[in-house]
N, C-alpha and C positions, 0 to 999 in steps of 0.2 A: 503492500500500500505505498503510494507519495504520500512524502507533509505537504505541507503548502509549499513550503519554500522550493522542492522539487518539480512540482507543479510549477510554482511560475517561471521558473528556469528556461532557458532556450532548449533545446536536441544537445546541440553542441559542447552548450555544458554542464547538460544528464551526464553525457557519456564521457567528457574527459578526464582522464586518471589524474591522479595527486598530482605528479610533477609534469604531467606534461602544459607543454608552453601552446596560446595561441598566437598564429602568426599571421594568419591572412583571416577576415570573413569576408566572404563574395557577396556580393547583391545581386538579383533582379532587374533589367536595365528597362527604364518604363515604356519599352517597343513594347514589349505585351499587352500597353492600351492601345493600341493602336486598330484594331480592328473594330475596338469599342468605339469608339472616335468618328474612324468612317464608316459605319454603320448607321452613327446620330446622324454624320453631316446627309447621308443619303436619304436616313426619315427625314431631314429638316426638308431638302428641298424635295422633294414629293407633300408635305405636306403644303409647305409655302409657295411653291413654282409651278406647281402640279396641281394642286386644290386634289391631293390623292388624299383622303382621310383614310379608311381604312386601310390601305396598304403601308403605309406611313405611319399607322398604330403597330401593326405585326415586325413591320423591321425595332419599330421603336423597345418591342417587348425582346424581343432577339439581341436587341443592346444592351438593355437592360442583364440579359442573362449573360452574355459573353463579358459586363461588367464584372457580374459577380465572377467570376469562374476564376476572370485575370486578378482580382482583389483577393481573391486566395490566397493561389499560385504567388499574388508579389509578398503578401502576407506571413504566406506560411513554409515556404521556400529556407530551409538556413545550408552556404557553402561556407567551409572552411577549411584553410590548412593552417596545421599542428606541426611541432617539431615531429609527428610522427604518421599522421596519419593524413590524409582527404578525407572532408566528410560532406556530405553531401546526405539534406533531407525535402521530399517534396510531402506537397500532402497537409491535410488538415482528417479527415474521418478517415480514410483509406491511405495511409501514409508508403512512402518509401524510402528507402535510408541504402546509403554504397557508404562503405566505407571500405581506403581499403591501402593498408601499410604503406609507407613512403618504401621500404624497401624492396616490395613489391612492384611500383612504377616501371614500367620498361618503356614509355613513352606518353607523350601529351600531345595531342590532334587542337588546331584551334579551326573553325572555319568560320570565313566572316565574309560578305555579301556587299556591294561596292556601298550600299547606305551601311552594312554592317563597319563599315574601315570608316565612315564619316560620322555616325554615330555615338564611334566607340563600344559594341555591342556583338558578339558572334555565343559562338554552339564554340562546349569545350566538351573534348572527350581522350577521358584518362584512362592508361591501356596499363592494363598489369599483367602481373604473369599468371601463365596459361590458360590466356586468351580474352580475361575478363574488362571486356570495355564499364567505361562508366560515363556514358551522356550527361554532359550537364547545358538545357538550351538557353538562349537569349540572356548570358549573363553578360553585363557591367565589367568593362573594363578586361576582356577575355586576357590579350598580351600582357599585363602582370599576373595574373593571377595564374599563366604558364609558367612565367618566367619563377616566382615562386615558387613555388611546385617545384618547378627540374631544379631549385637552390638548394631545397629543403633537401632533394635527393640526392645533388652530389654533395651537401657538405655531411649527411650520412655518411652517404661511400666515403671519404675521407676518415673518418675516422674508423673505419672498418678498418 
């Protein structure tokens, strides 16, 4: 049973070992709200310019659902690099977690579109031994995240 203090702590804080050090806390980029914004713009054009009330209402409902989903994703996703692991947690009710020891990281890929380069977001795929792949979509500043993970991996290798 969780204590009140444990329930208030984030997933990363709850799973860190006593002597583990948090190196970087990653964030989801605001770009995940673009589909919602696009739907609201389309609904507004349909309502004000084309006088399509019913279609505008339906699209507005979809926009609210997309906004709800994006908000949950934004506020419940936790990304972190510690001196020992890469951690990612997605979801609120249905939770997915990825934890990969830095000693098992074999590579890290960053995927950025042109817009991703301009707005500084992208997808990061952490590769581990045994073919493990941990995808982290729509991360803010993915190059810094990659740099920090690979820096920690290199630092661990020097210690060995």
